[in-house]
Each structure stands twice: as C-alpha cells, then as structure tokens.
N, CA, C and O atoms as a DFTB+ gen file, in Angstrom:
636 C
 N C O
     1  1     -36.257     -47.077      18.910
     2  2     -36.418     -48.417      19.189
     3  2     -35.165     -49.137      18.671
     4  3     -34.577     -49.809      19.518
     5  1     -34.658     -49.118      17.449
     6  2     -33.699     -49.469      16.807
     7  2     -34.229     -51.084      16.258
     8  3     -35.142     -51.807      16.658
     9  1     -33.492     -51.207      15.474
    10  2     -33.671     -52.375      14.334
    11  2     -33.129     -53.728      14.971
    12  3     -31.935     -53.740      15.272
    13  1     -33.810     -54.748      15.180
    14  2     -33.094     -55.897      15.966
    15  2     -32.351     -56.837      14.775
    16  3     -32.545     -56.815      13.560
    17  1     -31.460     -57.644      15.546
    18  2     -30.921     -58.552      14.822
    19  2     -31.938     -59.544      14.081
    20  3     -31.855     -59.842      12.890
    21  1     -32.815     -59.961      14.889
    22  2     -34.016     -60.739      14.094
    23  2     -34.835     -60.150      13.093
    24  3     -35.220     -60.763      12.097
    25  1     -35.124     -58.883      13.367
    26  2     -35.567     -58.080      11.740
    27  2     -34.921     -58.071      10.937
    28  3     -35.368     -58.433       9.849
    29  1     -33.685     -57.701      11.038
    30  2     -32.592     -57.663       9.799
    31  2     -32.609     -59.213       9.216
    32  3     -32.757     -59.409       8.010
    33  1     -32.463     -60.191      10.064
    34  2     -32.409     -61.713       9.784
    35  2     -33.772     -61.941       8.857
    36  3     -33.581     -62.491       7.773
    37  1     -34.904     -61.624       9.142
    38  2     -36.328     -61.835       8.652
    39  2     -36.182     -61.299       7.211
    40  3     -36.362     -62.093       6.288
    41  1     -35.852     -59.932       6.929
    42  2     -35.829     -59.294       5.942
    43  2     -34.700     -59.788       5.041
    44  3     -34.949     -59.810       3.835
    45  1     -33.452     -60.203       5.464
    46  2     -32.773     -61.003       4.329
    47  2     -32.945     -62.285       4.139
    48  3     -32.444     -62.861       3.174
    49  1     -33.661     -62.874       5.019
    50  2     -33.900     -64.176       4.674
    51  2     -35.274     -64.273       3.536
    52  3     -35.381     -65.138       2.666
    53  1     -36.067     -63.375       3.748
    54  2     -37.092     -63.096       2.682
    55  2     -36.693     -62.689       1.455
    56  3     -37.161     -63.285       0.484
    57  1     -35.866     -61.730       1.276
    58  2     -35.103     -61.187       0.203
    59  2     -34.479     -62.243      -0.537
    60  3     -34.747     -62.493      -1.712
    61  1     -33.607     -62.888       0.193
    62  2     -33.026     -64.251      -0.526
    63  2     -34.042     -65.213      -1.412
    64  3     -33.790     -65.710      -2.509
    65  1     -35.249     -65.338      -0.645
    66  2     -36.085     -66.089      -1.374
    67  2     -36.894     -65.535      -2.547
    68  3     -37.206     -66.129      -3.579
    69  1     -37.183     -64.231      -2.171
    70  2     -37.749     -63.283      -3.324
    71  2     -37.208     -63.060      -4.630
    72  3     -37.841     -62.896      -5.673
    73  1     -35.706     -63.073      -4.424
    74  2     -34.642     -62.804      -5.473
    75  2     -34.947     -63.951      -6.571
    76  3     -34.790     -63.782      -7.780
    77  1     -35.350     -64.992      -6.044
    78  2     -35.483     -66.413      -6.841
    79  2     -36.714     -66.199      -7.842
    80  3     -36.756     -66.851      -8.885
    81  1     -37.573     -65.408      -7.560
    82  2     -38.470     -65.228      -8.702
    83  2     -38.853     -63.704      -8.751
    84  3     -40.031     -63.415      -8.543
    85  1     -38.077     -62.856      -8.972
    86  2     -38.073     -61.542      -9.016
    87  2     -39.083     -60.888      -9.944
    88  3     -39.811     -59.931      -9.682
    89  1     -38.972     -61.752     -11.364
    90  2     -39.583     -61.250     -12.264
    91  2     -41.075     -61.241     -12.119
    92  3     -41.752     -60.304     -12.543
    93  1     -41.526     -62.170     -11.585
    94  2     -42.968     -62.395     -11.211
    95  2     -43.176     -61.452     -10.152
    96  3     -43.982     -60.570     -10.447
    97  1     -42.620     -61.376      -8.862
    98  2     -43.011     -60.559      -7.877
    99  2     -42.961     -59.143      -8.467
   100  3     -43.960     -58.436      -8.338
   101  1     -41.930     -58.696      -9.072
   102  2     -42.152     -57.343      -9.631
   103  2     -43.419     -57.055     -10.283
   104  3     -44.138     -56.108      -9.965
   105  1     -43.674     -57.890     -11.201
   106  2     -45.013     -57.723     -11.703
   107  2     -46.285     -57.746     -10.511
   108  3     -47.219     -56.943     -10.502
   109  1     -46.109     -58.718      -9.648
   110  2     -47.141     -58.817      -8.575
   111  2     -46.897     -57.292      -8.032
   112  3     -47.943     -56.644      -7.992
   113  1     -45.996     -56.750      -7.704
   114  2     -45.857     -55.521      -6.878
   115  2     -46.819     -54.495      -7.374
   116  3     -47.647     -53.851      -6.730
   117  1     -46.461     -54.464      -9.026
   118  2     -47.182     -53.209      -9.605
   119  2     -48.553     -53.492      -9.525
   120  3     -49.350     -52.567      -9.367
   121  1     -48.978     -54.809      -9.626
   122  2     -50.309     -55.076      -9.777
   123  2     -50.843     -54.694      -8.422
   124  3     -51.852     -53.988      -8.451
   125  1     -50.444     -54.966      -7.438
   126  2     -51.024     -54.620      -6.268
   127  2     -50.794     -52.916      -5.891
   128  3     -51.501     -52.296      -5.096
   129  1     -49.979     -52.513      -6.434
   130  2     -50.093     -50.962      -6.167
   131  2     -51.304     -50.365      -7.064
   132  3     -51.939     -49.392      -6.657
   133  1     -51.600     -50.995      -8.313
   134  2     -52.396     -50.499      -9.073
   135  2     -53.991     -50.989      -8.440
   136  3     -55.073     -50.478      -8.729
   137  1     -53.736     -52.095      -7.534
   138  2     -55.280     -52.478      -7.242
   139  2     -55.539     -51.774      -5.995
   140  3     -56.715     -51.538      -5.718
   141  1     -54.503     -51.358      -5.105
   142  2     -54.710     -50.235      -4.173
   143  2     -55.369     -48.839      -4.686
   144  3     -56.464     -48.378      -4.366
   145  1     -54.444     -48.320      -5.530
   146  2     -54.512     -47.110      -6.001
   147  2     -54.476     -47.128      -7.573
   148  3     -53.396     -46.921      -8.127
   149  1     -55.674     -47.379      -8.362
   150  2     -55.362     -47.154      -9.722
   151  2     -54.705     -46.023     -10.278
   152  3     -54.080     -46.172     -11.327
   153  1     -54.757     -44.925      -9.730
   154  2     -54.519     -43.538     -10.147
   155  2     -52.811     -43.449     -10.174
   156  3     -52.167     -42.656     -10.861
   157  1     -52.332     -44.327      -9.377
   158  2     -50.929     -44.597      -9.446
   159  2     -50.240     -44.667     -10.770
   160  3     -49.149     -44.144     -10.998
   161  1     -50.917     -45.318     -11.586
   162  2     -50.460     -45.490     -12.878
   163  2     -49.850     -44.444     -13.653
   164  3     -48.988     -44.629     -14.513
   165  1     -50.382     -43.236     -13.279
   166  2     -49.949     -42.112     -14.205
   167  2     -48.146     -41.591     -13.364
   168  3     -47.346     -40.772     -13.816
   169  1     -48.053     -42.214     -12.411
   170  2     -46.956     -41.767     -11.737
   171  2     -45.609     -42.474     -12.168
   172  3     -44.504     -42.009     -11.891
   173  1     -45.801     -43.584     -12.839
   174  2     -44.761     -44.428     -13.435
   175  2     -44.751     -44.419     -15.051
   176  3     -45.748     -44.777     -15.678
   177  1     -43.649     -44.018     -15.643
   178  2     -43.701     -43.645     -17.041
   179  2     -43.832     -44.807     -17.646
   180  3     -44.475     -44.847     -18.695
   181  1     -43.247     -45.986     -17.107
   182  2     -43.442     -47.181     -18.100
   183  2     -44.818     -47.923     -17.755
   184  3     -44.994     -49.059     -18.196
   185  1     -45.713     -47.352     -17.039
   186  2     -47.035     -47.868     -17.191
   187  2     -48.200     -46.726     -17.438
   188  3     -49.385     -46.962     -17.206
   189  1     -47.785     -45.628     -17.871
   190  2     -48.655     -44.538     -18.089
   191  2     -49.519     -44.984     -19.442
   192  3     -50.745     -44.922     -19.346
   193  1     -48.969     -45.403     -20.623
   194  2     -49.661     -45.348     -21.717
   195  2     -49.840     -46.606     -22.227
   196  3     -49.738     -46.913     -23.415
   197  1     -50.217     -47.619     -20.944
   198  2     -51.071     -48.872     -21.264
   199  2     -52.167     -49.262     -20.399
   200  3     -52.322     -48.787     -19.274
   201  1     -52.912     -50.110     -20.915
   202  2     -54.137     -50.392     -19.983
   203  2     -53.861     -51.653     -18.988
   204  3     -54.657     -51.997     -18.115
   205  1     -52.721     -52.235     -19.227
   206  2     -52.246     -53.372     -18.229
   207  2     -50.685     -53.300     -17.959
   208  3     -49.929     -52.543     -18.567
   209  1     -50.344     -54.096     -17.069
   210  2     -49.074     -54.260     -16.614
   211  2     -48.307     -55.001     -17.455
   212  3     -48.545     -56.208     -17.501
   213  1     -47.306     -54.484     -18.235
   214  2     -46.602     -55.284     -19.149
   215  2     -45.913     -56.244     -18.614
   216  3     -45.104     -55.958     -17.732
   217  1     -46.091     -57.606     -19.038
   218  2     -45.458     -58.807     -18.426
   219  2     -43.770     -58.835     -18.484
   220  3     -43.113     -59.385     -17.600
   221  1     -43.256     -58.269     -19.465
   222  2     -41.882     -58.318     -19.798
   223  2     -41.409     -57.073     -19.794
   224  3     -40.549     -56.818     -20.637
   225  1     -41.760     -56.194     -19.032
   226  2     -41.166     -54.472     -19.184
   227  2     -39.814     -54.619     -18.221
   228  3     -39.945     -54.829     -17.015
   229  1     -38.810     -54.522     -18.701
   230  2     -37.407     -54.249     -17.947
   231  2     -37.562     -53.163     -16.829
   232  3     -37.089     -53.210     -15.694
   233  1     -38.328     -52.172     -17.391
   234  2     -38.157     -50.787     -16.644
   235  2     -38.980     -51.291     -15.119
   236  3     -38.576     -51.087     -13.975
   237  1     -40.011     -51.871     -15.471
   238  2     -40.718     -52.404     -14.110
   239  2     -40.016     -53.229     -13.368
   240  3     -39.946     -53.010     -12.159
   241  1     -39.413     -54.249     -13.897
   242  2     -38.714     -55.071     -12.968
   243  2     -37.451     -54.220     -12.310
   244  3     -37.142     -54.321     -11.123
   245  1     -36.886     -53.510     -13.102
   246  2     -35.624     -52.475     -12.535
   247  2     -35.889     -51.897     -11.446
   248  3     -35.162     -51.901     -10.453
   249  1     -37.153     -51.254     -11.575
   250  2     -37.438     -50.504     -10.500
   251  2     -37.987     -51.238      -9.317
   252  3     -37.780     -50.724      -8.218
   253  1     -38.577     -52.230      -9.368
   254  2     -39.291     -53.094      -8.416
   255  2     -38.088     -53.746      -7.479
   256  3     -38.167     -53.774      -6.251
   257  1     -36.913     -54.290      -8.263
   258  2     -35.714     -54.576      -7.632
   259  2     -35.098     -53.655      -6.872
   260  3     -34.718     -53.885      -5.724
   261  1     -34.949     -52.438      -7.532
   262  2     -34.286     -51.490      -6.807
   263  2     -35.129     -51.220      -5.448
   264  3     -34.500     -51.114      -4.395
   265  1     -36.425     -51.116      -5.452
   266  2     -37.297     -50.819      -4.342
   267  2     -36.882     -51.885      -3.301
   268  3     -36.338     -51.483      -2.273
   269  1     -37.087     -53.174      -3.473
   270  2     -36.903     -54.188      -2.647
   271  2     -35.434     -54.120      -1.971
   272  3     -35.175     -54.133      -0.767
   273  1     -34.508     -54.041      -3.107
   274  2     -33.092     -53.963      -2.539
   275  2     -32.732     -53.035      -1.534
   276  3     -32.110     -53.288      -0.502
   277  1     -33.243     -51.755      -1.975
   278  2     -33.084     -50.625      -1.043
   279  2     -33.589     -50.929       0.193
   280  3     -32.810     -50.726       1.124
   281  1     -34.779     -51.400       0.492
   282  2     -35.656     -51.732       1.680
   283  2     -34.570     -52.726       2.613
   284  3     -34.375     -52.684       3.828
   285  1     -34.088     -53.425       1.810
   286  2     -33.439     -54.667       2.364
   287  2     -32.043     -54.021       2.984
   288  3     -31.653     -54.255       4.128
   289  1     -31.397     -53.216       2.087
   290  2     -30.139     -52.626       2.516
   291  2     -30.344     -51.540       3.744
   292  3     -29.459     -51.254       4.549
   293  1     -31.759     -50.958       3.734
   294  2     -31.762     -50.122       4.698
   295  2     -31.816     -50.934       6.184
   296  3     -31.298     -50.577       7.242
   297  1     -32.656     -52.206       5.894
   298  2     -32.620     -53.069       7.155
   299  2     -31.423     -53.233       7.640
   300  3     -31.249     -52.980       8.832
   301  1     -30.291     -53.710       6.799
   302  2     -28.915     -53.973       7.363
   303  2     -28.194     -52.673       7.841
   304  3     -27.330     -52.761       8.714
   305  1     -28.556     -51.361       7.241
   306  2     -27.894     -50.316       7.696
   307  2     -28.594     -49.978       9.218
   308  3     -27.964     -49.750      10.251
   309  1     -29.924     -50.008       9.076
   310  2     -30.401     -49.861      10.477
   311  2     -29.745     -50.539      11.687
   312  3     -29.428     -50.019      12.756
   313  1     -29.604     -51.863      11.273
   314  2     -29.052     -52.618      12.368
   315  2     -27.624     -52.401      12.554
   316  3     -27.109     -52.731      13.622
   317  1     -26.835     -51.807      11.492
   318  2     -25.242     -51.647      11.834
   319  2     -25.159     -50.356      12.154
   320  3     -24.173     -50.067      12.833
   321  1     -25.984     -49.375      11.841
   322  2     -25.426     -48.060      12.164
   323  2     -26.673     -47.091      12.834
   324  3     -26.582     -45.908      13.164
   325  1     -27.882     -48.001      12.925
   326  2     -28.873     -47.287      13.626
   327  2     -29.609     -46.133      12.900
   328  3     -30.447     -45.445      13.483
   329  1     -29.233     -45.934      11.498
   330  2     -29.914     -45.105      10.717
   331  2     -29.795     -45.476       9.303
   332  3     -28.967     -46.307       8.928
   333  1     -30.707     -44.801       8.411
   334  2     -30.582     -44.970       6.938
   335  2     -29.400     -44.172       6.494
   336  3     -29.261     -43.006       6.865
   337  1     -28.403     -44.869       5.578
   338  2     -27.267     -44.097       4.964
   339  2     -27.363     -44.657       3.670
   340  3     -27.062     -45.832       3.461
   341  1     -27.789     -43.836       2.729
   342  2     -28.012     -44.058       1.268
   343  2     -26.619     -43.029       0.723
   344  3     -26.333     -41.982       1.303
   345  1     -26.027     -43.441      -0.212
   346  2     -25.054     -42.619      -0.592
   347  2     -25.713     -41.097      -1.045
   348  3     -26.692     -41.121      -1.791
   349  1     -25.289     -40.066      -0.689
   350  2     -25.880     -38.689      -0.626
   351  2     -26.341     -38.451      -1.981
   352  3     -27.446     -37.910      -2.012
   353  1     -25.728     -38.739      -3.301
   354  2     -26.383     -38.509      -4.753
   355  2     -27.656     -39.331      -4.719
   356  3     -28.772     -38.836      -4.871
   357  1     -27.406     -40.697      -4.496
   358  2     -28.582     -41.483      -4.572
   359  2     -29.744     -40.976      -3.763
   360  3     -30.839     -40.954      -4.325
   361  1     -29.645     -40.532      -2.416
   362  2     -30.725     -40.130      -1.717
   363  2     -31.269     -38.802      -2.277
   364  3     -32.486     -38.653      -2.392
   365  1     -30.339     -37.761      -2.655
   366  2     -30.791     -36.555      -3.316
   367  2     -31.526     -36.804      -4.447
   368  3     -32.512     -36.100      -4.666
   369  1     -31.121     -37.973      -5.452
   370  2     -31.732     -38.251      -6.565
   371  2     -33.220     -38.760      -6.264
   372  3     -34.254     -38.352      -6.793
   373  1     -33.103     -39.568      -5.465
   374  2     -34.575     -40.106      -4.948
   375  2     -35.668     -39.138      -4.432
   376  3     -36.879     -39.177      -4.646
   377  1     -34.901     -38.204      -3.654
   378  2     -35.813     -36.833      -3.201
   379  2     -36.310     -36.266      -4.231
   380  3     -37.529     -36.098      -4.264
   381  1     -35.488     -35.833      -5.319
   382  2     -35.496     -34.840      -6.413
   383  2     -36.562     -35.612      -7.403
   384  3     -37.450     -34.938      -7.926
   385  1     -36.490     -36.776      -7.615
   386  2     -37.212     -37.408      -8.388
   387  2     -38.934     -37.527      -7.696
   388  3     -39.926     -37.333      -8.399
   389  1     -38.978     -37.762      -6.709
   390  2     -40.177     -38.206      -5.713
   391  2     -40.998     -36.785      -5.541
   392  3     -42.229     -36.756      -5.527
   393  1     -40.227     -35.690      -5.419
   394  2     -40.536     -34.060      -5.618
   395  2     -41.319     -34.066      -6.740
   396  3     -42.546     -34.168      -6.767
   397  1     -40.386     -33.926      -7.895
   398  2     -40.844     -33.681      -8.876
   399  2     -42.264     -34.574      -9.329
   400  3     -43.085     -34.063     -10.090
   401  1     -42.386     -35.490      -8.960
   402  2     -43.721     -36.498      -9.252
   403  2     -44.980     -36.052      -8.526
   404  3     -46.114     -36.468      -8.760
   405  1     -44.599     -35.070      -7.533
   406  2     -45.700     -34.596      -6.452
   407  2     -45.908     -36.019      -5.631
   408  3     -47.049     -36.376      -5.336
   409  1     -44.916     -36.702      -5.326
   410  2     -45.284     -38.023      -4.298
   411  2     -45.575     -37.444      -2.871
   412  3     -44.809     -36.569      -2.467
   413  1     -46.673     -37.876      -2.019
   414  2     -46.792     -37.410      -1.003
   415  2     -47.378     -38.751      -0.182
   416  3     -47.819     -39.746      -0.757
   417  1     -47.305     -38.595       1.200
   418  2     -47.437     -39.566       2.176
   419  2     -48.175     -40.805       2.016
   420  3     -47.898     -41.937       2.414
   421  1     -49.355     -40.291       1.231
   422  2     -50.364     -41.788       0.772
   423  2     -49.729     -42.483      -0.331
   424  3     -50.007     -43.681      -0.371
   425  1     -48.921     -42.040      -1.274
   426  2     -48.152     -42.830      -2.067
   427  2     -47.358     -43.610      -1.554
   428  3     -47.331     -44.786      -1.916
   429  1     -46.438     -43.075      -0.486
   430  2     -45.537     -44.054       0.176
   431  2     -46.552     -45.195       0.958
   432  3     -46.058     -46.323       0.942
   433  1     -47.459     -45.132       1.422
   434  2     -48.263     -46.104       1.915
   435  2     -48.568     -47.037       1.403
   436  3     -48.561     -48.167       1.890
   437  1     -48.993     -46.620      -0.013
   438  2     -49.455     -47.548      -1.129
   439  2     -48.531     -48.396      -1.499
   440  3     -48.923     -49.538      -1.738
   441  1     -47.120     -48.107      -1.647
   442  2     -46.079     -48.945      -1.998
   443  2     -45.810     -49.832      -1.030
   444  3     -45.449     -50.981      -1.282
   445  1     -45.961     -49.381       0.125
   446  2     -45.508     -50.194       1.648
   447  2     -46.609     -51.366       1.411
   448  3     -46.217     -52.476       1.051
   449  1     -47.712     -51.161       1.574
   450  2     -48.751     -52.075       1.488
   451  2     -48.696     -52.929       0.252
   452  3     -49.144     -54.075       0.281
   453  1     -48.291     -52.538      -0.571
   454  2     -48.246     -53.518      -1.996
   455  2     -46.828     -54.248      -1.577
   456  3     -46.610     -55.444      -1.767
   457  1     -46.081     -53.502      -1.091
   458  2     -44.799     -54.390      -0.875
   459  2     -44.870     -55.412       0.123
   460  3     -44.212     -56.448       0.037
   461  1     -45.645     -55.155       1.065
   462  2     -45.853     -56.285       2.174
   463  2     -46.713     -57.445       1.698
   464  3     -46.466     -58.593       2.067
   465  1     -47.948     -57.091       0.698
   466  2     -48.377     -58.120      -0.055
   467  2     -47.643     -58.853      -0.708
   468  3     -47.915     -60.053      -0.671
   469  1     -46.676     -58.487      -1.383
   470  2     -45.674     -59.216      -2.114
   471  2     -44.847     -60.018      -1.341
   472  3     -44.883     -61.244      -1.437
   473  1     -44.079     -59.412      -0.556
   474  2     -43.322     -60.294       0.533
   475  2     -44.345     -61.552       1.318
   476  3     -43.921     -62.585       1.836
   477  1     -45.414     -61.221       1.246
   478  2     -46.368     -62.400       1.881
   479  2     -46.527     -63.472       0.912
   480  3     -46.447     -64.631       1.318
   481  1     -46.761     -63.211      -0.433
   482  2     -47.038     -63.776      -1.701
   483  2     -45.849     -64.751      -1.757
   484  3     -45.936     -65.975      -1.847
   485  1     -44.720     -64.013      -1.689
   486  2     -43.441     -64.636      -1.752
   487  2     -43.246     -65.817      -0.864
   488  3     -43.000     -66.942      -1.298
   489  1     -43.370     -65.508       0.430
   490  2     -43.015     -66.255       1.556
   491  2     -44.226     -67.251       2.059
   492  3     -43.980     -68.223       2.774
   493  1     -45.293     -66.984       1.708
   494  2     -46.546     -67.952       1.867
   495  2     -46.513     -68.289       3.438
   496  3     -46.349     -67.328       4.189
   497  1     -46.643     -69.465       3.958
   498  2     -46.851     -69.670       5.272
   499  2     -45.609     -69.015       6.161
   500  3     -45.815     -68.440       7.230
   501  1     -44.443     -69.164       5.640
   502  2     -43.457     -68.465       6.351
   503  2     -43.543     -66.946       6.592
   504  3     -42.629     -66.300       7.104
   505  1     -44.474     -66.537       6.267
   506  2     -44.682     -64.943       6.264
   507  2     -45.283     -64.601       7.607
   508  3     -46.509     -64.646       7.713
   509  1     -44.610     -64.297       8.539
   510  2     -45.157     -64.060       9.912
   511  2     -45.378     -62.397      10.119
   512  3     -44.796     -61.565       9.423
   513  1     -46.276     -62.082      11.146
   514  2     -46.523     -60.524      11.508
   515  2     -44.977     -60.028      11.690
   516  3     -44.519     -59.032      11.131
   517  1     -44.371     -60.745      12.420
   518  2     -42.849     -60.520      12.775
   519  2     -42.045     -60.083      11.510
   520  3     -41.293     -59.110      11.567
   521  1     -42.208     -60.805      10.381
   522  2     -41.466     -60.593       9.023
   523  2     -42.040     -59.393       8.239
   524  3     -41.362     -58.712       7.470
   525  1     -43.380     -59.189       8.508
   526  2     -44.095     -58.136       7.895
   527  2     -43.515     -56.882       8.476
   528  3     -42.938     -55.994       7.849
   529  1     -43.769     -56.939       9.861
   530  2     -43.402     -55.661      10.683
   531  2     -41.879     -55.540      10.366
   532  3     -41.652     -54.335      10.255
   533  1     -40.961     -56.116      10.208
   534  2     -39.431     -55.797       9.728
   535  2     -39.566     -55.101       8.608
   536  3     -39.232     -53.919       8.521
   537  1     -40.100     -55.824       7.601
   538  2     -40.107     -54.741       6.166
   539  2     -40.731     -53.610       6.136
   540  3     -40.352     -52.668       5.440
   541  1     -41.845     -53.578       6.955
   542  2     -42.636     -52.281       7.444
   543  2     -41.658     -51.213       8.029
   544  3     -41.544     -50.153       7.413
   545  1     -41.059     -51.386       8.992
   546  2     -39.975     -50.561       9.653
   547  2     -38.730     -50.257       8.709
   548  3     -38.368     -49.081       8.680
   549  1     -38.080     -51.115       7.986
   550  2     -36.923     -50.781       7.176
   551  2     -37.751     -49.971       6.057
   552  3     -37.140     -48.977       5.664
   553  1     -38.896     -50.160       5.513
   554  2     -39.586     -49.383       4.257
   555  2     -39.737     -47.878       4.973
   556  3     -39.329     -46.828       4.477
   557  1     -40.350     -48.007       6.125
   558  2     -40.761     -46.771       7.058
   559  2     -39.419     -45.574       6.949
   560  3     -39.533     -44.424       6.527
   561  1     -38.220     -46.200       7.434
   562  2     -37.188     -45.678       7.704
   563  2     -36.469     -44.973       6.325
   564  3     -36.052     -43.816       6.370
   565  1     -36.381     -45.743       5.195
   566  2     -36.172     -45.420       4.108
   567  2     -37.305     -44.271       3.257
   568  3     -36.903     -43.384       2.504
   569  1     -38.483     -44.482       3.518
   570  2     -39.432     -43.517       3.199
   571  2     -39.056     -42.217       3.934
   572  3     -38.929     -41.155       3.324
   573  1     -38.893     -42.327       5.185
   574  2     -38.476     -41.053       5.868
   575  2     -37.344     -40.237       5.287
   576  3     -37.390     -39.037       5.015
   577  1     -36.343     -41.040       5.138
   578  2     -34.996     -40.599       4.422
   579  2     -35.439     -39.907       3.074
   580  3     -35.047     -38.771       2.804
   581  1     -36.092     -40.472       2.413
   582  2     -36.426     -39.779       1.017
   583  2     -37.319     -38.523       1.405
   584  3     -36.980     -37.412       0.998
   585  1     -38.365     -38.671       2.124
   586  2     -39.112     -37.518       2.367
   587  2     -38.206     -36.042       3.040
   588  3     -38.413     -34.849       2.817
   589  1     -37.348     -36.591       3.766
   590  2     -36.433     -35.477       4.187
   591  2     -35.805     -34.704       3.226
   592  3     -35.775     -33.480       3.102
   593  1     -35.119     -35.920       2.313
   594  2     -34.460     -35.097       0.869
   595  2     -35.504     -34.285       0.285
   596  3     -35.169     -33.183      -0.149
   597  1     -36.666     -34.628       0.204
   598  2     -37.815     -33.872      -0.715
   599  2     -37.852     -32.421      -0.099
   600  3     -37.663     -31.354      -0.683
   601  1     -38.177     -32.676       1.381
   602  2     -38.084     -31.321       2.083
   603  2     -37.069     -30.423       1.762
   604  3     -37.435     -29.311       1.382
   605  1     -35.807     -30.668       1.831
   606  2     -34.715     -30.084       1.722
   607  2     -34.798     -29.614       0.247
   608  3     -34.671     -28.399       0.096
   609  1     -34.953     -30.225      -0.662
   610  2     -34.884     -29.924      -2.072
   611  2     -36.052     -28.719      -2.299
   612  3     -35.740     -27.731      -2.964
   613  1     -37.189     -28.819      -1.813
   614  2     -38.244     -28.160      -1.912
   615  2     -37.980     -26.627      -1.198
   616  3     -38.290     -25.591      -1.785
   617  1     -37.354     -26.648       0.171
   618  2     -36.849     -25.573       0.743
   619  2     -35.903     -24.942      -0.229
   620  3     -35.932     -23.727      -0.426
   621  1     -35.067     -25.734      -0.840
   622  2     -33.633     -24.979      -1.392
   623  2     -34.389     -24.353      -2.821
   624  3     -33.940     -23.320      -3.318
   625  1     -35.356     -24.935      -3.325
   626  2     -35.956     -24.437      -4.565
   627  2     -36.918     -22.956      -4.487
   628  3     -37.186     -22.222      -5.438
   629  1     -37.343     -22.781      -3.005
   630  2     -38.163     -21.459      -2.489
   631  2     -37.309     -20.441      -1.843
   632  3     -37.806     -19.459      -1.291
   633  1     -36.101     -20.641      -1.895
   634  2     -34.972     -19.730      -1.441
   635  2     -35.022     -18.455      -2.159
   636  3     -34.186     -17.582      -1.928
C-alpha cells in the first residue's frame, strides 16, 4: 500500500506536539503499557523493582522518546524509501535485545495500543482515526523490521 504524504504529515505534526510534553507523555505511555499488560513490568529493567512508575526516571523517559522517535522516523522512511531503514547495528541491537527478553507478537501489540492512547491523549480532539492509523502503520513497519532481525539472530544462534 505505501505510506502516503498525508500519513507522514500526520505523524510528524503529532510528534512535534508530543515533544513539547514528552516527560509526562513518557510516563503516560508506560502507565498505559502496565494498564494493558501488568506483567510487562518485568520486561523493563527500570520498572522491575518498583510498585509504581517512577515519576522522574530518566531511563523511562529516554526509552519512551526513543520509541516515539523511531516510529516517527519510520514514517518518514516509509514515505521516502518505501521501507524501514534503520542503521544496521541499531536494528541488529534492537533485534538482539528483544530476542533476549523473549518479546513476542502480543508484546508489540501492547506497546502499539499504549502508544496510540498516548498520541490520542497528546492530541486531544485533533487526534483523528487517520492520525492513529498513520502511527499504527509506521509502528507496525518498525515492529516487523525488529521481528525480522529477531528471527535472523535466533536462526544464527541455532546453526
């Protein structure tokens, strides 16, 4: 199908708004992840040993920013190149980390849903179905690229 110019613009527009309050939105993203899947807490080193989401945890903020930024960059790449192109070592690293943590498809879906809820919170009434669909498509493309790396690493480990 391809990623349209409008989809890219919607992701960029909302990312610009979200960057203004990324600390609060990062906290919201992880609150949503744990609301959807409380057991996911064990997958994040910065959440493991606490019963609450730390308000000022720099690792939490860094990770959330990285997720949103990569999805936004994926949207731009989809438009420009028709595919996700993350620098090789970064994608390999993402695949490796996700494989080590035994991340499976349902985990990706939880993060996607939490991310959409976060975009919706940030954008309020400006958040249309079209905007959510643009973020979903970009996220799915990035997730697929990570899953491909995970499969390649798993295959290499079992050779």
